[in-house]
Every structure is written in C-alpha cells, then in structure tokens.
N, C-alpha and C positions, 0 to 999 in steps of 0.2 A: 862366362860374361867376366870381363875384367872389373876390378874397383872403379876405374873412371867411369866405363861403359853404365856400371849401376848408378853412379852419380847424377849421370845424363838423362835419365828416365825422370819425367816430369810426371808426379802425381797430382791430379787434381781433388780438392776435397769432396766429400758428399755432405749434404744436409740430411740430417736422421730426425724426422718427425716421428716420435714415440707415443703411440696410444692416444692421440686425442678424439677420443670416441663419444658418440652422442650420449650414452648413457651417464657420463661424468658431468653434462650440463646443469643438472640439479645438485650435485654433489660439490662441486667446486665452485666458489663464491664469484671468481672472476672469469669463469668460462668463456663468456662471449667476448670480453678483451683479448682473453689470452689466445682465442681463434683468429680475432683479428691480426694480433701480433705475427702470428705463426703463418698466418696468409700473406702477409707482408715479407716475412721472411721469405717463405717459398718463391713468390714473386720476384724481391729484389736479388736472391742469390740466382734464380734463374736467369736473370738479364746478365749476370756474371757469368753464365757457363755451367754454373756449379749445380749438378743434378741432385735429387732426392731420392729417399728410401722413405717408404712409411711403415710403420707397424702397428699391427691391431692386437690388443690383447683380448683372446676368447670372444671374437667378434659375435658369436652364437648368442652371448649372455650381456655383453657391452655395446653392442651396436659397430656401427662403421665410422670411420673417420669423418669429421664434420663437412658438409659441402662446400662450404665456404673455402677450406684448405685446398679439398680435390680439386676446385675449380681453377686454382692458380697452378696445377701440376701438369705438365706434358702426360697425354694419355699413357703413355709405356712406363710410367713411374711406377717401380716395384711397389705392391702392397702385399705385405708379408705377416700373414695371422700367425701367432705364438701363443702359448699357454705358459712358456717360462718367463720369469720376471725379466730376466736379461734377455735381452733382442740379440746378444753375441752371436750363439749358434748359429742363428737363423740368418744372419747377415753377413757372417765372414767369408762366405763363399763369393758374394757379389763383392766384397772388399778387394779380396785376393785377385778376381779377375780383373777388375779396374786398377788394382796395383796402386788403392786409395790409402794413403797413410796419415791422411786428415780427417776426422767427423767431428762436424759442428751439429751439436745436439738442442733439439726442443723437444716439448712434450710434457707428458703427464704419467706418473704422479713423481715429483722430483726425489722424492725419497725411497722410492721402490723400483720402478721399471727405468727410470731414467739413471739413478745412481748406479745401479746393479750394470745396467748396459755399459755405461761410461767406465766404471771400475773395469769391467772386462776387458774393453777396449783399450783402454789406458795400459792393463797389464799384458796386453798383447804386442805392445809398442807403438800404438796410435797415438798421433797427438790430437788431444780431445778439446774442444772449446764448446763449453755451456753456456747457451744464452740466456742469461739470469732473468731476462724480462720477458723471455719466451717458454717458461717452466712454471708449473704449479704444482701445488698439494692439496688437498683437502683442507689441512692445518699451515697456517703461514709457519708455524713452528717447524713442524716437519720438513717444508721447504727450505727453512733458513739453516736448519741442521745439516740438510742434504748438501745445501751448497758451501756449507763450511767443511765437511768431511770431503768434499771432492776437491776443494782448494788446498786443503791440508794435505793431500796426497799426490800434488803437483797436477791437477786438471786445472787448465785455464777457464777462469769464470770471467765472461765478458759480458755485452749487451747487443742487441742486433744492431745498433748504429755503428758501434765501436769496430765491430766485426766486419761490417760493411765496407768503412772507410779503409780498414787495414787491407783488406782485399785490393782494392783499387790501389792505394798507395798514392795517389797523385790525381790532383783536380784534371790534370789532363787525359785521364782514362777516357778511352772512348764511350764508357757507359756512365759515367759521373752525372751528367745533366739527368738521365733517366733515374739513376739511383735519387740524387737529391731531390726531385718531383715527387719519389714514391715516399719516401720518410719526412716530408713536410707537410 
C-alpha cells in the first residue's frame, strides 16, 4: 500500500462506553444522571453513524450495563467482559479490524478503568477524546485528578455537546436537526 492510499482510508471513530454497571448505582452519587448522559451520547453518536463498544468490569460481581444505555444501542453492539482495569487488550482487535484511529470515551470510574484504557489507547497512537460530562468516579477528587492527568498527557477533554458539534461541523449536516432535538 502506498503512502497516498494509506491516507485515503477513512477511519470512523468509536464510542467506548466503559463499565457503567448496575452495582455502581449506590456508589456513584450522580449515577442516574450519568446514565442519562451516556444514553444520550449513544443515541446521538449512533445518529451520526458512530458505532459503540461496551465493556463490563467483572459482571459476575458488578452486574451488567445499565438497561437505559443498552436500550439506545443496536443489538449487535459488542459487549466485552473484562477483569483488567484497562480495556485495551480486550478491544484492540475490534479497533484494528475497523481501522479505528479515534476513540471517544465515556464511563466509570474516571480514575481507574477510564484513565487506564484511555492512556493505553493513546500510547498505541489513537486519538482519544474523553467526554467529561459522561464520566464519573465515586469521588469528585478522583474524577478531577483523572481528567487533569489525561489532559496533561495529551488526551483531549471535551463535552458531549462540543464533540457532537465538532463531528457535524456545519448546521447543514444531514443530522443537525435530529442532534439538536436530542440535546435540547
């Protein structure tokens, strides 16, 4: 493959939803709000043709992904069980098969699984965007420090709305009205 033909291959981003499982409902103060934001993210990015991958940390002990989120995803969305804090090893095959260069991340906990996954993906050369309003931790301090560390390492910190409008780029985008209705 020539250098020119490598550049011609367009890579679609992936939305990675990390470990938003039912056992965290009592441990994370804003869990219900977070689930609503991530559901909105899944629906809106889906409207833009951006597929999702879901991970579940030790579902035998922590339960499965919140139903509200699953209801917004296509039935063929990969749901990957893991015990490692970083999802990198579990998802890299899917990302390579899809030639994914960009990963948009939401989920919990920001300072553990989100941070370790984002760092591993970033170190592997992926463009990483963390949706700050779609991640959480049991402690606000842990979330804040995680976002600060990721930003200082070169990972992009954004918000759901900012990221959606960046992806559309123009109010003439064919999905602009649908996205606008979802976020209002």
